[in-house]
N, CA, C, O and the ligand as a Tripos MOL2 file, in Angstrom:
@<TRIPOS>MOLECULE
protein
  269   267    68     0     0
PROTEIN
NO_CHARGES

@<TRIPOS>ATOM
      1 N          -0.2970   -7.5760  -24.6770 N.3       1 MET1
      2 CA          0.1690   -7.4300  -23.2950 C.3       1 MET1
      3 C          -0.9850   -7.6670  -22.3290 C.2       1 MET1
      4 O          -1.7960   -6.7630  -22.1310 O.2       1 MET1
      5 N          -1.0910   -8.8350  -21.7250 N.am      2 PRO2
      6 CA         -2.1950   -9.1470  -20.8070 C.3       2 PRO2
      7 C          -1.9360   -8.6430  -19.3930 C.2       2 PRO2
      8 O          -2.7950   -8.7920  -18.5240 O.2       2 PRO2
      9 N          -0.7880   -8.0590  -19.1480 N.am      3 ASN3
     10 CA         -0.4300   -7.6660  -17.7820 C.3       3 ASN3
     11 C          -0.9180   -6.2580  -17.4590 C.2       3 ASN3
     12 O          -0.1220   -5.3740  -17.1430 O.2       3 ASN3
     13 N          -2.2230   -6.0580  -17.5400 N.am      4 GLY4
     14 CA         -2.7710   -4.7330  -17.2650 C.3       4 GLY4
     15 C          -2.5790   -4.3200  -15.8300 C.2       4 GLY4
     16 O          -2.3040   -3.1550  -15.5440 O.2       4 GLY4
     17 N          -2.7250   -5.2820  -14.9080 N.am      5 ALA5
     18 CA         -2.5800   -4.9760  -13.4930 C.3       5 ALA5
     19 C          -1.1510   -4.5770  -13.1720 C.2       5 ALA5
     20 O          -0.9120   -3.6720  -12.3730 O.2       5 ALA5
     21 N          -0.2250   -5.2450  -13.7880 N.am      6 VAL6
     22 CA          1.1830   -4.9350  -13.5500 C.3       6 VAL6
     23 C           1.5090   -3.5480  -14.0840 C.2       6 VAL6
     24 O           2.2630   -2.8000  -13.4610 O.2       6 VAL6
     25 N           0.9480   -3.2060  -15.2250 N.am      7 ASN7
     26 CA          1.1880   -1.8880  -15.7890 C.3       7 ASN7
     27 C           0.6260   -0.7910  -14.8930 C.2       7 ASN7
     28 O           1.2140    0.2820  -14.7580 O.2       7 ASN7
     29 N          -0.5140   -1.0760  -14.2890 N.am      8 ALA8
     30 CA         -1.1140   -0.1120  -13.3770 C.3       8 ALA8
     31 C          -0.2380    0.0570  -12.1440 C.2       8 ALA8
     32 O          -0.0870    1.1580  -11.6150 O.2       8 ALA8
     33 N           0.3270   -1.0390  -11.7050 N.am      9 TRP9
     34 CA          1.1770   -1.0020  -10.5170 C.3       9 TRP9
     35 C           2.4400   -0.2070  -10.7970 C.2       9 TRP9
     36 O           2.8470    0.6360   -9.9990 O.2       9 TRP9
     37 N           3.0460   -0.4820  -11.9240 N.am     10 THR10
     38 CA          4.2900    0.2080  -12.2590 C.3      10 THR10
     39 C           4.0510    1.6760  -12.5670 C.2      10 THR10
     40 O           4.9650    2.4950  -12.4730 O.2      10 THR10
     41 N           2.8140    2.0060  -12.9380 N.am     11 ALA11
     42 CA          2.4920    3.4060  -13.1800 C.3      11 ALA11
     43 C           2.3490    4.1640  -11.8710 C.2      11 ALA11
     44 O           2.4700    5.3890  -11.8240 O.2      11 ALA11
     45 N           2.0900    3.4120  -10.8100 N.am     12 MET12
     46 CA          1.8670    4.0220   -9.5040 C.3      12 MET12
     47 C           3.1580    4.1190   -8.6870 C.2      12 MET12
     48 O           3.2610    4.9230   -7.7600 O.2      12 MET12
     49 N           4.1430    3.2840   -9.0480 N.am     13 TRP13
     50 CA          5.3580    3.2160   -8.2600 C.3      13 TRP13
     51 C           6.5810    3.4080   -9.1380 C.2      13 TRP13
     52 O           6.5610    3.1520  -10.3420 O.2      13 TRP13
     53 N           7.6310    3.8620   -8.5050 N.am     14 LYS14
     54 CA          8.9310    3.9020   -9.1630 C.3      14 LYS14
     55 C           9.9230    3.1780   -8.2770 C.2      14 LYS14
     56 O           9.7770    3.1200   -7.0560 O.2      14 LYS14
     57 N          10.9350    2.6300   -8.9240 N.am     15 LEU15
     58 CA         11.9820    1.9660   -8.1610 C.3      15 LEU15
     59 C          13.2660    2.7700   -8.3380 C.2      15 LEU15
     60 O          13.8970    2.7420   -9.3950 O.2      15 LEU15
     61 N          13.6350    3.4860   -7.2810 N.am     16 ILE16
     62 CA         14.8220    4.3280   -7.3290 C.3      16 ILE16
     63 C          15.8480    3.7800   -6.3580 C.2      16 ILE16
     64 O          15.5670    3.5970   -5.1730 O.2      16 ILE16
     65 N          17.0620    3.5160   -6.8810 N.am     17 GLU17
     66 CA         18.0860    2.8570   -6.0490 C.3      17 GLU17
     67 C          17.4830    1.5570   -5.5100 C.2      17 GLU17
     68 O          17.1180    0.6700   -6.2820 O.2      17 GLU17
     69 N          17.3830    1.4510   -4.2080 N.am     18 HIS18
     70 CA         16.7570    0.2630   -3.6110 C.3      18 HIS18
     71 C          15.5070    0.6630   -2.8460 C.2      18 HIS18
     72 O          15.1750    0.0800   -1.8140 O.2      18 HIS18
     73 N          14.8220    1.6680   -3.3730 N.am     19 GLU19
     74 CA         13.6380    2.1480   -2.6900 C.3      19 GLU19
     75 C          12.4410    2.1810   -3.6240 C.2      19 GLU19
     76 O          12.5520    2.5240   -4.8010 O.2      19 GLU19
     77 N          11.2980    1.8170   -3.0690 N.am     20 ILE20
     78 CA         10.0430    1.9530   -3.7980 C.3      20 ILE20
     79 C           9.5160    3.3550   -3.5410 C.2      20 ILE20
     80 O           9.4310    3.7870   -2.3910 O.2      20 ILE20
     81 N           9.1650    4.0590   -4.5920 N.am     21 VAL21
     82 CA          8.7040    5.4300   -4.4350 C.3      21 VAL21
     83 C           7.3120    5.5690   -5.0380 C.2      21 VAL21
     84 O           7.0930    5.2430   -6.2050 O.2      21 VAL21
     85 N           6.3840    6.0530   -4.2370 N.am     22 CYS22
     86 CA          5.0430    6.3240   -4.7350 C.3      22 CYS22
     87 C           5.0920    7.5890   -5.5940 C.2      22 CYS22
     88 O           5.5710    8.6320   -5.1490 O.2      22 CYS22
     89 N           4.5920    7.4890   -6.8280 N.am     23 VAL23
     90 CA          4.6630    8.6370   -7.7330 C.3      23 VAL23
     91 C           3.6630    9.7190   -7.3460 C.2      23 VAL23
     92 O           3.7690   10.8630   -7.7870 O.2      23 VAL23
     93 N           2.6880    9.3430   -6.5130 N.am     24 GLU24
     94 CA          1.6700   10.3120   -6.1060 C.3      24 GLU24
     95 C           2.1700   11.2000   -4.9710 C.2      24 GLU24
     96 O           2.1700   12.4260   -5.0830 O.2      24 GLU24
     97 N           2.5990   10.5620   -3.8690 N.am     25 CYS25
     98 CA          2.9790   11.3420   -2.6920 C.3      25 CYS25
     99 C           4.4940   11.3870   -2.4870 C.2      25 CYS25
    100 O           4.9890   12.0400   -1.5680 O.2      25 CYS25
    101 N           5.2210   10.6820   -3.3570 N.am     26 LYS26
    102 CA          6.6910   10.6810   -3.3240 C.3      26 LYS26
    103 C           7.2600   10.0250   -2.0630 C.2      26 LYS26
    104 O           8.4450   10.1690   -1.7640 O.2      26 LYS26
    105 N           6.4330    9.3240   -1.3480 N.am     27 ARG27
    106 CA          6.9170    8.6520   -0.1560 C.3      27 ARG27
    107 C           7.7730    7.4530   -0.5750 C.2      27 ARG27
    108 O           7.4850    6.7810   -1.5650 O.2      27 ARG27
    109 N           8.8210    7.2040    0.1940 N.am     28 ARG28
    110 CA          9.7340    6.1150   -0.1360 C.3      28 ARG28
    111 C           9.6830    4.9990    0.9050 C.2      28 ARG28
    112 O           9.4030    5.2200    2.0830 O.2      28 ARG28
    113 N           9.9620    3.8100    0.4250 N.am     29 GLN29
    114 CA         10.1120    2.6880    1.3510 C.3      29 GLN29
    115 C          11.1910    1.7760    0.8090 C.2      29 GLN29
    116 O          11.1970    1.4320   -0.3730 O.2      29 GLN29
    117 N          12.0990    1.3920    1.6780 N.am     30 HIS30
    118 CA         13.2020    0.5590    1.2310 C.3      30 HIS30
    119 C          12.7050   -0.8310    0.8440 C.2      30 HIS30
    120 O          11.7680   -1.3610    1.4410 O.2      30 HIS30
    121 N          13.3440   -1.4020   -0.1550 N.am     31 LEU31
    122 CA         12.9470   -2.7190   -0.6360 C.3      31 LEU31
    123 C          13.0340   -3.7730    0.4590 C.2      31 LEU31
    124 O          12.2470   -4.7200    0.4680 O.2      31 LEU31
    125 N          13.9700   -3.6230    1.3710 N.am     32 ALA32
    126 CA         14.1140   -4.5860    2.4590 C.3      32 ALA32
    127 C          12.8820   -4.6120    3.3560 C.2      32 ALA32
    128 O          12.6380   -5.5850    4.0700 O.2      32 ALA32
    129 N          12.1080   -3.5230    3.3070 N.am     33 LYS33
    130 CA         10.9030   -3.4370    4.1320 C.3      33 LYS33
    131 C           9.6470   -3.5470    3.2770 C.2      33 LYS33
    132 O           8.5660   -3.1300    3.6930 O.2      33 LYS33
    133 N           9.7950   -4.1090    2.0830 N.am     34 SER34
    134 CA          8.6730   -4.1570    1.1440 C.3      34 SER34
    135 C           7.5460   -5.0510    1.6480 C.2      34 SER34
    136 O           6.4140   -4.9450    1.1770 O.2      34 SER34
    137 N           7.8470   -5.9340    2.6040 N.am     35 GLU35
    138 CA          6.7960   -6.7980    3.1370 C.3      35 GLU35
    139 C           5.8900   -6.0420    4.0930 C.2      35 GLU35
    140 O           4.7420   -6.4260    4.3170 O.2      35 GLU35
    141 N           6.4140   -4.9790    4.6430 N.am     36 ALA36
    142 CA          5.5890   -4.1660    5.5310 C.3      36 ALA36
    143 C           4.6190   -3.3240    4.7060 C.2      36 ALA36
    144 O           4.8280   -3.0940    3.5150 O.2      36 ALA36
    145 N           3.5580   -2.8730    5.3650 N.am     37 GLU37
    146 CA          2.5720   -2.0470    4.6690 C.3      37 GLU37
    147 C           3.1860   -0.7110    4.2840 C.2      37 GLU37
    148 O           3.8200   -0.0490    5.1060 O.2      37 GLU37
    149 N           2.9970   -0.3230    3.0440 N.am     38 PHE38
    150 CA          3.5250    0.9480    2.5790 C.3      38 PHE38
    151 C           2.6870    2.0840    3.1510 C.2      38 PHE38
    152 O           1.4680    2.1180    2.9860 O.2      38 PHE38
    153 N           3.3510    3.0000    3.8180 N.am     39 LYS39
    154 CA          2.6430    4.1230    4.4250 C.3      39 LYS39
    155 C           2.6890    5.3290    3.4960 C.2      39 LYS39
    156 O           3.7380    5.9490    3.3200 O.2      39 LYS39
    157 N           1.5530    5.6540    2.9090 N.am     40 HIS40
    158 CA          1.4720    6.8450    2.0710 C.3      40 HIS40
    159 C           1.3010    8.0770    2.9370 C.2      40 HIS40
    160 O           0.8900    7.9940    4.0940 O.2      40 HIS40
    161 N           1.6200    9.2120    2.3590 N.am     41 PHE41
    162 CA          1.2930   10.4540    3.0330 C.3      41 PHE41
    163 C          -0.2230   10.6430    2.9810 C.2      41 PHE41
    164 O          -0.8830   10.1700    2.0560 O.2      41 PHE41
    165 N          -0.7690   11.3370    3.9840 N.am     42 PRO42
    166 CA         -2.2190   11.5410    4.0380 C.3      42 PRO42
    167 C          -2.7540   12.1990    2.7600 C.2      42 PRO42
    168 O          -2.1990   13.1830    2.2700 O.2      42 PRO42
    169 N          -3.8450   11.6320    2.2370 N.am     43 GLY43
    170 CA         -4.4680   12.1980    1.0550 C.3      43 GLY43
    171 C          -3.8890   11.7090   -0.2570 C.2      43 GLY43
    172 O          -4.2610   12.2010   -1.3230 O.2      43 GLY43
    173 N          -2.9860   10.7490   -0.1910 N.am     44 CYS44
    174 CA         -2.3870   10.2350   -1.4190 C.3      44 CYS44
    175 C          -3.4300    9.4860   -2.2500 C.2      44 CYS44
    176 O          -4.1990    8.6850   -1.7200 O.2      44 CYS44
    177 N          -3.4470    9.7540   -3.5460 N.am     45 ASN45
    178 CA         -4.4250    9.1260   -4.4250 C.3      45 ASN45
    179 C          -4.1850    7.6260   -4.5690 C.2      45 ASN45
    180 O          -5.1170    6.8680   -4.8370 O.2      45 ASN45
    181 N          -2.9590    7.2070   -4.3930 N.am     46 ALA46
    182 CA         -2.6190    5.7960   -4.5560 C.3      46 ALA46
    183 C          -2.8650    5.0030   -3.2910 C.2      46 ALA46
    184 O          -2.7050    3.7830   -3.2860 O.2      46 ALA46
    185 N          -3.2520    5.6770   -2.2170 N.am     47 ASP47
    186 CA         -3.4020    5.0040   -0.9410 C.3      47 ASP47
    187 C          -4.4640    3.9170   -1.0060 C.2      47 ASP47
    188 O          -4.2060    2.7790   -0.6130 O.2      47 ASP47
    189 N          -5.6410    4.2440   -1.4900 N.am     48 SER48
    190 CA         -6.7360    3.2810   -1.5570 C.3      48 SER48
    191 C          -6.4450    2.1860   -2.5780 C.2      48 SER48
    192 O          -6.9140    1.0560   -2.4400 O.2      48 SER48
    193 N          -5.6680    2.5310   -3.6030 N.am     49 PHE49
    194 CA         -5.3200    1.5620   -4.6370 C.3      49 PHE49
    195 C          -4.4430    0.4580   -4.0710 C.2      49 PHE49
    196 O          -4.6050   -0.7150   -4.4080 O.2      49 PHE49
    197 N          -3.5140    0.8450   -3.2080 N.am     50 ALA50
    198 CA         -2.5460   -0.1190   -2.6930 C.3      50 ALA50
    199 C          -3.1350   -0.9990   -1.6130 C.2      50 ALA50
    200 O          -2.6200   -2.0840   -1.3430 O.2      50 ALA50
    201 N          -4.2030   -0.5460   -0.9950 N.am     51 ARG51
    202 CA         -4.7880   -1.3100    0.1020 C.3      51 ARG51
    203 C          -5.6650   -2.4360   -0.4510 C.2      51 ARG51
    204 O          -6.8530   -2.2420   -0.7090 O.2      51 ARG51
    205 N          -5.0700   -3.5960   -0.6270 N.am     52 SER52
    206 CA         -5.7630   -4.7160   -1.2610 C.3      52 SER52
    207 C          -6.7320   -5.3950   -0.3010 C.2      52 SER52
    208 O          -7.8220   -5.8030   -0.7000 O.2      52 SER52
    209 N          -6.3390   -5.5150    0.9550 N.am     53 ASP53
    210 CA         -7.2290   -6.1690    1.9230 C.3      53 ASP53
    211 C          -8.0930   -5.1310    2.6250 C.2      53 ASP53
    212 O          -7.5690   -4.1940    3.2270 O.2      53 ASP53
    213 N          -9.4060   -5.2890    2.5530 N.am     54 SER54
    214 CA        -10.3220   -4.2970    3.1100 C.3      54 SER54
    215 C         -10.8070   -4.7040    4.4960 C.2      54 SER54
    216 O         -11.7340   -4.0970    5.0330 O.2      54 SER54
    217 N         -10.1900   -5.7190    5.0710 N.am     55 GLY55
    218 CA        -10.5950   -6.1790    6.3990 C.3      55 GLY55
    219 C         -10.2370   -5.1680    7.4590 C.2      55 GLY55
    220 O          -9.1390   -4.6110    7.4520 O.2      55 GLY55
    221 N         -11.1620   -4.9260    8.3730 N.am     56 SER56
    222 CA        -10.9050   -3.9670    9.4250 C.3      56 SER56
    223 C         -10.3240   -4.6500   10.6600 C.2      56 SER56
    224 O         -10.9820   -5.5010   11.2580 O.2      56 SER56
    225 N          -9.1150   -4.2950   11.0450 N.am     57 PRO57
    226 CA         -8.4830   -4.9350   12.2110 C.3      57 PRO57
    227 C          -9.1450   -4.5510   13.5200 C.2      57 PRO57
    228 O          -8.9890   -5.2490   14.5220 O.2      57 PRO57
    229 N          -9.8850   -3.4450   13.5250 N.am     58 SER58
    230 CA        -10.5270   -2.9760   14.7510 C.3      58 SER58
    231 C         -11.8230   -3.7390   15.0130 C.2      58 SER58
    232 O         -12.3970   -3.6520   16.0980 O.2      58 SER58
    233 N         -12.2780   -4.4890   14.0030 N.am     59 HIS59
    234 CA        -13.5230   -5.2380   14.1510 C.3      59 HIS59
    235 C         -13.2440   -6.5760   14.8410 C.2      59 HIS59
    236 O         -13.2000   -7.6260   14.2000 O.2      59 HIS59
    237 N         -13.0590   -6.5120   16.1450 N.am     60 ASP60
    238 CA        -12.7690   -7.7090   16.9170 C.3      60 ASP60
    239 C         -14.0150   -8.1110   17.7020 C.2      60 ASP60
    240 O         -14.3800   -7.4730   18.6900 O.2      60 ASP60
    241 N         -14.6460   -9.1620   17.2490 N.am     61 VAL61
    242 CA        -15.9280   -9.5690   17.8470 C.3      61 VAL61
    243 C         -15.7290  -10.1140   19.2500 C.2      61 VAL61
    244 O         -16.5570   -9.8960   20.1340 O.2      61 VAL61
    245 N         -14.6310  -10.8220   19.4480 N.am     62 ARG62
    246 CA        -14.4060  -11.4750   20.7330 C.3      62 ARG62
    247 C         -14.2200  -10.4600   21.8580 C.2      62 ARG62
    248 O         -14.7100  -10.6700   22.9680 O.2      62 ARG62
    249 N         -13.5120   -9.3570   21.5800 N.am     63 SER63
    250 CA        -13.2590   -8.3730   22.6330 C.3      63 SER63
    251 C         -14.5470   -7.6300   22.9960 C.2      63 SER63
    252 O         -14.7400   -7.2670   24.1570 O.2      63 SER63
    253 N         -15.4130   -7.4040   22.0360 N.am     64 THR64
    254 CA        -16.6380   -6.6560   22.2980 C.3      64 THR64
    255 C         -17.6760   -7.5350   22.9910 C.2      64 THR64
    256 O         -18.4950   -7.0270   23.7570 O.2      64 THR64
    257 N         -17.6560   -8.8420   22.7390 N.am     65 SER65
    258 CA        -18.6520   -9.7420   23.3140 C.3      65 SER65
    259 C         -18.3490  -10.0720   24.7700 C.2      65 SER65
    260 O         -19.1780  -10.6540   25.4690 O.2      65 SER65
    261 N         -17.1520   -9.6960   25.2220 N.am     66 ARG66
    262 CA        -16.7740   -9.9930   26.6190 C.3      66 ARG66
    263 C         -17.4190   -9.0430   27.6020 C.2      66 ARG66
    264 O         -17.4670   -9.3230   28.8000 O.2      66 ARG66
    265 N         -17.9120   -7.9270   27.1110 N.am     67 VAL67
    266 CA        -18.4510   -6.9000   28.0330 C.3      67 VAL67
    267 C         -19.7220   -7.3660   28.6990 C.2      67 VAL67
    268 O         -20.3050   -6.6340   29.4980 O.2      67 VAL67
    269 ZN          1.3900    7.4710   -2.1480 Zn       68 ZN68
@<TRIPOS>BOND
     1     1     2 1
     2     2     3 1
     3     3     4 2
     4     3     5 am
     5     5     6 1
     6     6     7 1
     7     7     8 2
     8     7     9 am
     9     9    10 1
    10    10    11 1
    11    11    12 2
    12    11    13 am
    13    13    14 1
    14    14    15 1
    15    15    16 2
    16    15    17 am
    17    17    18 1
    18    18    19 1
    19    19    20 2
    20    19    21 am
    21    21    22 1
    22    22    23 1
    23    23    24 2
    24    23    25 am
    25    25    26 1
    26    26    27 1
    27    27    28 2
    28    27    29 am
    29    29    30 1
    30    30    31 1
    31    31    32 2
    32    31    33 am
    33    33    34 1
    34    34    35 1
    35    35    36 2
    36    35    37 am
    37    37    38 1
    38    38    39 1
    39    39    40 2
    40    39    41 am
    41    41    42 1
    42    42    43 1
    43    43    44 2
    44    43    45 am
    45    45    46 1
    46    46    47 1
    47    47    48 2
    48    47    49 am
    49    49    50 1
    50    50    51 1
    51    51    52 2
    52    51    53 am
    53    53    54 1
    54    54    55 1
    55    55    56 2
    56    55    57 am
    57    57    58 1
    58    58    59 1
    59    59    60 2
    60    59    61 am
    61    61    62 1
    62    62    63 1
    63    63    64 2
    64    63    65 am
    65    65    66 1
    66    66    67 1
    67    67    68 2
    68    67    69 am
    69    69    70 1
    70    70    71 1
    71    71    72 2
    72    71    73 am
    73    73    74 1
    74    74    75 1
    75    75    76 2
    76    75    77 am
    77    77    78 1
    78    78    79 1
    79    79    80 2
    80    79    81 am
    81    81    82 1
    82    82    83 1
    83    83    84 2
    84    83    85 am
    85    85    86 1
    86    86    87 1
    87    87    88 2
    88    87    89 am
    89    89    90 1
    90    90    91 1
    91    91    92 2
    92    91    93 am
    93    93    94 1
    94    94    95 1
    95    95    96 2
    96    95    97 am
    97    97    98 1
    98    98    99 1
    99    99   100 2
   100    99   101 am
   101   101   102 1
   102   102   103 1
   103   103   104 2
   104   103   105 am
   105   105   106 1
   106   106   107 1
   107   107   108 2
   108   107   109 am
   109   109   110 1
   110   110   111 1
   111   111   112 2
   112   111   113 am
   113   113   114 1
   114   114   115 1
   115   115   116 2
   116   115   117 am
   117   117   118 1
   118   118   119 1
   119   119   120 2
   120   119   121 am
   121   121   122 1
   122   122   123 1
   123   123   124 2
   124   123   125 am
   125   125   126 1
   126   126   127 1
   127   127   128 2
   128   127   129 am
   129   129   130 1
   130   130   131 1
   131   131   132 2
   132   131   133 am
   133   133   134 1
   134   134   135 1
   135   135   136 2
   136   135   137 am
   137   137   138 1
   138   138   139 1
   139   139   140 2
   140   139   141 am
   141   141   142 1
   142   142   143 1
   143   143   144 2
   144   143   145 am
   145   145   146 1
   146   146   147 1
   147   147   148 2
   148   147   149 am
   149   149   150 1
   150   150   151 1
   151   151   152 2
   152   151   153 am
   153   153   154 1
   154   154   155 1
   155   155   156 2
   156   155   157 am
   157   157   158 1
   158   158   159 1
   159   159   160 2
   160   159   161 am
   161   161   162 1
   162   162   163 1
   163   163   164 2
   164   163   165 am
   165   165   166 1
   166   166   167 1
   167   167   168 2
   168   167   169 am
   169   169   170 1
   170   170   171 1
   171   171   172 2
   172   171   173 am
   173   173   174 1
   174   174   175 1
   175   175   176 2
   176   175   177 am
   177   177   178 1
   178   178   179 1
   179   179   180 2
   180   179   181 am
   181   181   182 1
   182   182   183 1
   183   183   184 2
   184   183   185 am
   185   185   186 1
   186   186   187 1
   187   187   188 2
   188   187   189 am
   189   189   190 1
   190   190   191 1
   191   191   192 2
   192   191   193 am
   193   193   194 1
   194   194   195 1
   195   195   196 2
   196   195   197 am
   197   197   198 1
   198   198   199 1
   199   199   200 2
   200   199   201 am
   201   201   202 1
   202   202   203 1
   203   203   204 2
   204   203   205 am
   205   205   206 1
   206   206   207 1
   207   207   208 2
   208   207   209 am
   209   209   210 1
   210   210   211 1
   211   211   212 2
   212   211   213 am
   213   213   214 1
   214   214   215 1
   215   215   216 2
   216   215   217 am
   217   217   218 1
   218   218   219 1
   219   219   220 2
   220   219   221 am
   221   221   222 1
   222   222   223 1
   223   223   224 2
   224   223   225 am
   225   225   226 1
   226   226   227 1
   227   227   228 2
   228   227   229 am
   229   229   230 1
   230   230   231 1
   231   231   232 2
   232   231   233 am
   233   233   234 1
   234   234   235 1
   235   235   236 2
   236   235   237 am
   237   237   238 1
   238   238   239 1
   239   239   240 2
   240   239   241 am
   241   241   242 1
   242   242   243 1
   243   243   244 2
   244   243   245 am
   245   245   246 1
   246   246   247 1
   247   247   248 2
   248   247   249 am
   249   249   250 1
   250   250   251 1
   251   251   252 2
   252   251   253 am
   253   253   254 1
   254   254   255 1
   255   255   256 2
   256   255   257 am
   257   257   258 1
   258   258   259 1
   259   259   260 2
   260   259   261 am
   261   261   262 1
   262   262   263 1
   263   263   264 2
   264   263   265 am
   265   265   266 1
   266   266   267 1
   267   267   268 2
@<TRIPOS>SUBSTRUCTURE
     1 MET1         2 RESIDUE 1 A MET
     2 PRO2         6 RESIDUE 1 A PRO
     3 ASN3        10 RESIDUE 1 A ASN
     4 GLY4        14 RESIDUE 1 A GLY
     5 ALA5        18 RESIDUE 1 A ALA
     6 VAL6        22 RESIDUE 1 A VAL
     7 ASN7        26 RESIDUE 1 A ASN
     8 ALA8        30 RESIDUE 1 A ALA
     9 TRP9        34 RESIDUE 1 A TRP
    10 THR10       38 RESIDUE 1 A THR
    11 ALA11       42 RESIDUE 1 A ALA
    12 MET12       46 RESIDUE 1 A MET
    13 TRP13       50 RESIDUE 1 A TRP
    14 LYS14       54 RESIDUE 1 A LYS
    15 LEU15       58 RESIDUE 1 A LEU
    16 ILE16       62 RESIDUE 1 A ILE
    17 GLU17       66 RESIDUE 1 A GLU
    18 HIS18       70 RESIDUE 1 A HIS
    19 GLU19       74 RESIDUE 1 A GLU
    20 ILE20       78 RESIDUE 1 A ILE
    21 VAL21       82 RESIDUE 1 A VAL
    22 CYS22       86 RESIDUE 1 A CYS
    23 VAL23       90 RESIDUE 1 A VAL
    24 GLU24       94 RESIDUE 1 A GLU
    25 CYS25       98 RESIDUE 1 A CYS
    26 LYS26      102 RESIDUE 1 A LYS
    27 ARG27      106 RESIDUE 1 A ARG
    28 ARG28      110 RESIDUE 1 A ARG
    29 GLN29      114 RESIDUE 1 A GLN
    30 HIS30      118 RESIDUE 1 A HIS
    31 LEU31      122 RESIDUE 1 A LEU
    32 ALA32      126 RESIDUE 1 A ALA
    33 LYS33      130 RESIDUE 1 A LYS
    34 SER34      134 RESIDUE 1 A SER
    35 GLU35      138 RESIDUE 1 A GLU
    36 ALA36      142 RESIDUE 1 A ALA
    37 GLU37      146 RESIDUE 1 A GLU
    38 PHE38      150 RESIDUE 1 A PHE
    39 LYS39      154 RESIDUE 1 A LYS
    40 HIS40      158 RESIDUE 1 A HIS
    41 PHE41      162 RESIDUE 1 A PHE
    42 PRO42      166 RESIDUE 1 A PRO
    43 GLY43      170 RESIDUE 1 A GLY
    44 CYS44      174 RESIDUE 1 A CYS
    45 ASN45      178 RESIDUE 1 A ASN
    46 ALA46      182 RESIDUE 1 A ALA
    47 ASP47      186 RESIDUE 1 A ASP
    48 SER48      190 RESIDUE 1 A SER
    49 PHE49      194 RESIDUE 1 A PHE
    50 ALA50      198 RESIDUE 1 A ALA
    51 ARG51      202 RESIDUE 1 A ARG
    52 SER52      206 RESIDUE 1 A SER
    53 ASP53      210 RESIDUE 1 A ASP
    54 SER54      214 RESIDUE 1 A SER
    55 GLY55      218 RESIDUE 1 A GLY
    56 SER56      222 RESIDUE 1 A SER
    57 PRO57      226 RESIDUE 1 A PRO
    58 SER58      230 RESIDUE 1 A SER
    59 HIS59      234 RESIDUE 1 A HIS
    60 ASP60      238 RESIDUE 1 A ASP
    61 VAL61      242 RESIDUE 1 A VAL
    62 ARG62      246 RESIDUE 1 A ARG
    63 SER63      250 RESIDUE 1 A SER
    64 THR64      254 RESIDUE 1 A THR
    65 SER65      258 RESIDUE 1 A SER
    66 ARG66      262 RESIDUE 1 A ARG
    67 VAL67      266 RESIDUE 1 A VAL
    68 ZN68       269 GROUP 0 **** ****
């Protein structure tokens, strides 16, 4: 089984009815909104795991250089 990443993902999430459920914080998100960022409850262990892009949206060089 070469799908280690997939196994890790499925260990972190459950699919109940048509909702994705985080097994850590039990927060749910409907599949229809799966493209949106999943909002974990504060302190959820899976929160950092799910955040694949580490880019900071607040780091806007153009707005700061205008001053
Ligand atoms: Zn969570």
